[in-house]
Steps between C-alpha positions, in 0.01 A plus 500: 500500500330607822324155537830308460664713771206424735535122441869501569449701815238245620730204430778668703262529796430112509702325766656173367493348846126527508479319163707207629264462800202508263638227271587278795149536643343400165723191480414402856134518410542288183695215664212373726262510206736293278562253788120459551443440128787248488371314803146478365626379158720227660227391743249458213739284297578290805133448573433392145796263503406359837139455399594318176749287697234413755254401230759281336579347838123426557466348158798284556360389837169419339639293213841350431609219281780421750279488808413151633150405600583535869599867446172587332300755706191282490690215654625695802163491669522126576714358768653222290592423141230333294580174326497517119180389332495153363545490124207347307543319172305647199293177480399523866427871468282442194323215677426725796374778276274253315366367828412858614330577167299177502378557850417863456126563455399669173381853548153561364417870512147602627410654167525159329138434596387789271676360196311313231498125557746415224755760617458387859562138410806590291653697791436228747651237265806715441552536874415138581762333724517189280572699184763714670667188641498313169647806330783504750560128475514511121758777525704277741470206266303298754256390233350198670393703805353771274317238294345354817360839604350567154351152482334551844355840382354346187363203702328708770420839351157533349399863553786718368563425129791749500677299770461178299619684188820620679567156646467342157735760353757408764460135419572574134820672598599210727437237235690709241803529735485127568477424130182289552341575156205254549399661833554849353267424201224384734538789742520754226158387374356548849666836518324611176169369637547703817598800292178472301297470823633839617310664206750785477349786296654537152680163521366177357681206653292262286693615189831456676409143592388430141833635373684290756320179397555582127873537558498162681327339212738669257793344684347156479424535129810700410637219276197531272511877511859509401451276193181679387587658159259798566677578829842481346396719207358758738817504714716536190289795388550667842878460465498661155283791613748579781807461272641226725590240245874528597443438871198272523339206333164331539652219704696734726192706582295187567777367729492829695123477525523145635753621758261770624219244529718265703584774744132574547327352812300266285809327361585134561851374555 
C-alpha cells in the first residue's frame, strides 16, 4: 500500500506542460530523419531509372531498324553521302571468286620438306592450282575447260604420280557427266593403272583392274551366260535358299544383273 501511495504522489508532481514540450521535441527530431531517408530513397530510384533510360537511349542510337544509312553514327564522319554499292550478279560474283582462287598461290608449309616423298607428293598434288581449278570448273558445269586442264596435266606431268592420278579421276567424272561412255571406259583403265602405280599399302589395284575387265567381258558375253543351264540352276537355287520365289525369278534377277553391268563404266551403249 505504501508503494502505491508513493507512485501516485510522484505522478502528481509531473507537470503536463513539460511532457508536451518533450513530445514536440522528439517529433521535431524525427521529421528531418524521415525526410532524409525519403530523399535518399527517391534519388536512388531516379538514378536507376535515369541510368536504364540512358542505356536504352544509347542502344537505340547505336542500332535502329528505322534509322537510314545517312543517320548511322559511322556515316557522320564523312562530309557527303556515299553512293550505294553496285549490285553484282551471282554469276559474276562466282566468276570473280573463281578468278581469285585460280590466281592464288598454293601454300606449302615449311615442314612439307620433312615428310616422306609419297606424302609430300600427295600434298602438293592436292594443292596444285590445276586440280583446284578443275574441281571448281566441274562444280560450275564448265566441263570442257576442266577437261582441258586435266589433259594438260596428264600430257606434261611426269614426276608426281599423285597429280596424274587426281587429274585422271577428274577426267572420269567429266566423261561420266557428259555421258561419253567410250572415253570413260578408256580413262577408267588409265585411272586403274595409275592407282596401281601408287603402290598403296594394303591395297591391290591389280585385282580391281582384273575384276573390272572381267565385268566388261561378262557384259559382252551376257547372252551366253544367261542361257547357260548351270548358271540358271545356280540362280534358281539362290532364290529358293532366300525364300524369294514369290518376288523373284531367274529371268528377273538376270535382268537386274544386266542393268547393273550396263551402268558400270565398262558398259557400251
